[in-house]
C-alpha positions as CSV (number, residue, x, y, z in Angstrom):
1,M,-75.0,-41.9,-42.5
2,E,-74.4,-39.6,-45.6
3,E,-70.9,-38.6,-45.9
4,I,-70.0,-34.9,-45.6
5,Y,-66.7,-33.6,-47.0
6,F,-65.3,-30.3,-45.7
7,L,-63.3,-28.0,-47.8
8,T,-61.3,-24.9,-47.1
9,F,-58.8,-22.7,-48.8
10,R,-56.2,-25.2,-47.4
11,E,-57.4,-28.5,-49.1
12,A,-58.4,-26.4,-52.3
13,R,-54.8,-25.2,-52.8
14,I,-53.5,-28.8,-52.5
15,M,-55.9,-30.0,-55.0
16,L,-54.6,-27.3,-57.5
17,L,-51.0,-27.8,-56.7
18,S,-51.3,-31.8,-57.2
19,G,-51.3,-34.1,-59.9
20,R,-54.0,-36.3,-60.8
21,K,-54.4,-38.3,-57.6
22,V,-54.0,-36.4,-54.2
23,R,-54.9,-37.4,-50.7
24,V,-56.6,-34.6,-48.5
25,N,-58.1,-34.4,-45.3
26,L,-61.8,-33.6,-45.6
27,D,-63.0,-33.4,-42.0
28,L,-61.6,-29.9,-41.0
29,R,-58.4,-31.7,-39.5
30,K,-60.4,-33.3,-36.6
31,T,-58.6,-36.5,-37.5
32,N,-55.6,-37.3,-39.6
33,R,-57.8,-39.4,-42.0
34,S,-57.2,-38.5,-45.5
35,H,-59.5,-39.2,-48.9
36,A,-58.1,-39.9,-52.2
37,V,-59.7,-37.5,-54.8
38,L,-59.1,-37.1,-58.4
39,V,-58.1,-34.0,-60.0
40,K,-58.9,-33.6,-63.7
41,E,-58.5,-31.0,-66.0
42,D,-61.9,-29.3,-65.5
43,K,-63.2,-30.8,-62.2
44,V,-62.4,-32.6,-59.0
45,V,-63.7,-35.8,-58.4
46,F,-64.4,-36.9,-54.7
47,P,-64.6,-40.5,-53.2
48,D,-68.6,-40.8,-53.4
49,G,-68.3,-39.7,-57.0
50,S,-69.4,-36.2,-56.5
51,E,-67.9,-33.8,-58.9
52,V,-66.8,-30.2,-58.4
53,E,-65.8,-27.7,-61.1
54,K,-62.0,-26.7,-61.1
55,D,-63.1,-23.0,-61.3
56,I,-65.1,-23.3,-58.0
57,I,-62.2,-24.9,-56.4
58,K,-59.9,-22.1,-57.8
59,K,-62.6,-19.8,-55.8
60,I,-62.2,-21.5,-52.6
61,A,-58.8,-21.5,-52.7
62,K,-58.8,-17.6,-52.5
63,D,-61.4,-17.6,-49.5
64,E,-59.6,-17.9,-46.5
65,N,-62.7,-16.9,-44.4
66,T,-65.3,-19.5,-45.1
67,V,-65.8,-23.3,-44.7
68,Y,-67.6,-25.3,-47.5
69,F,-69.1,-28.8,-47.4
70,L,-70.1,-31.1,-50.0
71,R,-73.1,-33.3,-49.1
72,G,-75.2,-35.5,-51.6
73,G,-73.2,-34.0,-54.5
74,R,-73.9,-30.5,-53.8
75,L,-71.5,-27.9,-52.3
76,Y,-72.7,-25.5,-49.6
77,K,-71.0,-22.6,-47.5
78,A,-71.1,-23.3,-43.7
79,A,-73.1,-20.3,-43.1
80,I,-76.7,-19.3,-42.1
81,A,-78.2,-16.2,-43.1
82,T,-81.4,-15.4,-41.2
83,D,-82.0,-12.6,-38.7
84,G,-78.2,-12.2,-38.8
85,F,-75.2,-13.8,-40.6
86,Y,-73.6,-17.0,-39.2
87,K,-70.6,-18.8,-40.4
88,L,-68.0,-21.3,-39.6
89,V,-64.5,-19.8,-39.9
90,P,-61.6,-22.1,-41.1
91,T,-59.4,-21.9,-38.0
92,I,-58.3,-25.1,-36.5
93,P,-60.5,-26.0,-34.8
94,P,-63.1,-23.6,-36.5
95,T,-64.7,-20.9,-34.7
96,I,-68.1,-19.3,-35.4
97,E,-68.6,-15.7,-36.8
98,I,-71.9,-13.9,-36.1
99,N,-72.3,-10.8,-38.0
100,G,-68.5,-10.4,-38.4
101,I,-67.8,-10.9,-34.7
102,R,-65.8,-14.2,-33.9
103,M,-66.8,-16.3,-30.8
104,H,-63.5,-17.4,-29.9
105,R,-60.0,-15.6,-29.7
106,T,-57.7,-16.3,-32.7
107,K,-54.9,-13.9,-32.6
108,D,-51.9,-15.4,-31.5
109,T,-53.9,-18.5,-30.4
110,N,-56.7,-20.8,-31.6
111,P,-60.2,-22.0,-30.6
112,L,-58.8,-25.0,-28.6
113,K,-56.1,-23.3,-26.8
114,D,-58.4,-20.5,-26.0
115,T,-60.9,-23.1,-24.3
116,R,-58.3,-24.8,-22.5
117,S,-57.2,-21.6,-21.1
118,K,-60.6,-20.8,-19.7
119,V,-61.5,-24.5,-18.5
120,D,-57.7,-24.5,-16.8
121,T,-58.9,-21.7,-14.3
122,V,-61.3,-23.8,-12.6
123,K,-60.1,-27.5,-13.3
124,P,-63.1,-29.7,-13.4
125,K,-62.4,-33.1,-12.4
126,E,-63.7,-36.5,-12.5
127,G,-67.4,-36.6,-11.3
128,E,-67.9,-33.2,-10.7
129,F,-70.7,-31.2,-12.1
130,V,-70.3,-28.4,-14.4
131,I,-72.7,-25.8,-16.1
132,D,-71.5,-24.2,-19.0
133,T,-73.7,-21.2,-19.9
134,C,-73.2,-20.3,-23.3
135,M,-72.3,-23.4,-25.5
136,G,-71.4,-21.9,-28.8
137,L,-69.7,-24.5,-30.6
138,G,-69.3,-26.8,-27.4
139,Y,-65.6,-26.8,-27.0
140,T,-66.0,-25.7,-23.4
141,A,-68.5,-28.6,-22.6
142,I,-66.3,-31.1,-24.6
143,E,-63.1,-30.1,-22.7
144,S,-64.7,-30.5,-19.3
145,A,-66.3,-33.8,-20.2
146,K,-62.6,-35.3,-21.4
147,R,-61.7,-34.3,-17.8
148,G,-64.4,-36.6,-16.5
149,A,-66.9,-34.2,-15.5
150,Y,-70.9,-34.2,-16.4
151,V,-71.8,-31.1,-18.1
152,I,-74.9,-29.2,-18.6
153,T,-74.2,-26.7,-21.6
154,I,-77.1,-24.3,-22.6
155,E,-77.4,-22.3,-26.1
156,K,-79.9,-20.0,-26.8
157,D,-79.6,-19.7,-30.5
158,P,-80.9,-22.4,-32.8
159,N,-78.6,-21.2,-35.7
160,V,-75.5,-21.9,-33.4
161,I,-76.6,-25.2,-32.4
162,E,-77.2,-26.1,-36.2
163,L,-73.7,-24.9,-37.2
164,A,-72.5,-27.1,-34.1
165,R,-74.2,-30.0,-35.4
166,L,-72.6,-29.8,-38.8
167,N,-69.0,-28.9,-37.3
168,P,-66.9,-32.2,-36.8
169,W,-65.1,-30.5,-33.9
170,S,-68.4,-30.3,-31.9
171,R,-69.8,-33.8,-32.4
172,E,-69.1,-35.0,-28.7
173,V,-71.8,-32.4,-27.5
174,F,-74.3,-34.8,-29.3
175,T,-72.8,-37.8,-28.5
176,S,-71.1,-37.7,-25.2
177,Q,-73.0,-39.4,-22.5
178,N,-71.5,-36.7,-20.1
179,I,-73.1,-33.8,-21.8
180,Q,-76.5,-32.5,-21.8
181,L,-77.6,-29.9,-24.1
182,I,-80.4,-27.3,-23.2
183,Q,-81.7,-25.0,-25.6
184,G,-82.8,-21.6,-24.0
185,D,-81.7,-18.4,-22.7
186,A,-79.3,-19.1,-19.6
187,F,-81.1,-16.3,-17.9
188,D,-84.2,-18.5,-17.6
189,V,-82.7,-21.8,-17.8
190,I,-80.5,-21.2,-14.5
191,K,-83.6,-20.4,-12.4
192,R,-84.9,-24.0,-13.1
193,L,-81.9,-25.5,-11.7
194,N,-81.6,-26.9,-8.1
195,D,-79.5,-25.0,-5.4
196,E,-76.1,-26.2,-4.6
197,S,-75.7,-28.5,-7.5
198,F,-72.8,-27.9,-9.4
199,D,-69.0,-27.7,-8.9
200,V,-68.0,-25.4,-11.2
201,V,-69.8,-22.8,-13.4
202,I,-68.1,-21.5,-16.6
203,H,-69.6,-18.2,-17.9
204,D,-68.6,-17.4,-21.3
205,P,-71.4,-14.9,-22.5
206,P,-71.6,-13.0,-25.6
207,R,-70.3,-9.3,-25.2
208,F,-72.3,-6.9,-23.0
209,S,-73.9,-5.1,-25.9
210,L,-75.6,-8.3,-27.0
211,A,-76.5,-9.8,-23.7
212,G,-76.2,-7.3,-21.1
213,H,-78.5,-9.4,-18.8
214,L,-76.0,-12.2,-18.6
215,Y,-73.6,-9.6,-16.6
216,S,-76.4,-8.6,-14.3
217,E,-76.3,-8.8,-10.7
218,E,-79.6,-10.8,-10.8
219,F,-78.0,-13.5,-12.9
220,Y,-74.9,-13.7,-10.6
221,A,-77.0,-14.4,-7.8
222,E,-78.4,-17.4,-9.6
223,L,-75.0,-18.7,-10.5
224,F,-74.2,-18.1,-6.6
225,R,-77.2,-20.2,-5.9
226,V,-76.7,-23.2,-8.2
227,L,-73.0,-23.5,-6.9
228,K,-72.1,-25.9,-4.1
229,P,-70.3,-24.5,-1.3
230,K,-66.3,-24.4,-2.4
231,G,-67.8,-24.4,-5.9
232,R,-65.6,-22.3,-8.6
233,L,-66.5,-20.0,-11.2
234,F,-64.8,-18.5,-14.4
235,H,-66.4,-15.8,-15.9
236,Y,-65.0,-14.5,-19.6
237,V,-65.2,-10.8,-19.8
238,G,-63.0,-10.2,-22.8
239,N,-60.9,-7.1,-23.2
240,P,-63.5,-4.5,-24.3
241,G,-60.7,-1.8,-23.4
242,K,-59.8,-0.6,-20.0
243,K,-62.7,1.8,-19.8
244,Y,-66.0,1.0,-21.1
245,R,-68.7,3.9,-21.2
246,G,-66.4,5.5,-18.7
247,K,-66.0,2.6,-16.3
248,D,-63.6,-0.2,-15.8
249,F,-65.6,-3.0,-17.1
250,Q,-63.9,-5.9,-15.4
251,R,-64.0,-3.8,-11.9
252,G,-68.1,-3.7,-12.4
253,V,-68.2,-7.6,-13.1
254,M,-66.1,-8.2,-10.0
255,E,-68.1,-5.7,-7.6
256,R,-71.2,-7.4,-8.7
257,L,-70.2,-10.9,-8.3
258,R,-68.8,-9.7,-4.6
259,R,-72.3,-8.3,-3.7
260,V,-73.9,-11.7,-4.3
261,G,-71.6,-13.2,-2.2
262,F,-68.7,-14.7,-4.2
263,K,-64.9,-14.7,-2.3
264,G,-61.7,-14.7,-3.8
265,V,-62.9,-12.6,-6.8
266,R,-59.8,-11.8,-9.0
267,R,-58.7,-11.3,-12.5
268,V,-57.1,-13.9,-14.8
269,E,-55.4,-12.0,-17.6
270,E,-54.2,-15.0,-19.5
271,A,-57.8,-16.1,-19.9
272,L,-59.1,-12.6,-20.3
273,G,-61.7,-13.2,-17.3
274,V,-62.3,-13.2,-13.7
275,V,-62.5,-16.2,-11.2
276,A,-64.3,-16.6,-7.9
277,S,-65.3,-19.2,-5.4
278,K,-68.5,-19.8,-3.1
279,P,-67.6,-20.0,0.6
């Protein structure tokens, strides 16, 4: 397999501050592995012989919002510009940013802690079945699988899946025997799943303005249908302000969940969401 070296402002600064030879991590700190690179007067030489001009390394050192990667001797940004702009952001682990909106909380936390706070609300266990409605970079699916659960994760956007395939922290989505990825809109995919087939639902949708149908009573009824009796739901709602268009947004979510049959519906402030269960 062709080796990929990842570069952020952190590694670039180490190279510029170090002498002729330096060891740096080149997998976005997914592991503790380091590589020896050769820092010359006008360029940096990587283990496979690839060379990057020192002036480019200086530019990377100033860019705290972009992940770069070196593959086959060519340097790229970990970004996709199609009908929108998608990029990996060099938090540890990385988050994904779509049109300037980050998909994980990063203020006073990091994407891994953010993920664990959500998964901890429903505590998937060994042998349980989990549906993760909106995969993103797959951290929720990976965390649930590490706890022994079997996970079906759904992702609508092929650009997000492409960045997940690139991201070292997302690798288990594509290699774990406990994770199955389905590409599609969760609103449609859920209708094809069997009644009472999941112990846990983790619903972490995009903001309401981008995916309002995933906050609908119709969709919540499908989540209720696929959950087993005593099954648990976590629904990330975020913090769009106490009022959203004149209404308490979380309260509206909770009311719709109750109307379709969920019980024990309550807010979980530390995870910025709502939990509920099926009787």
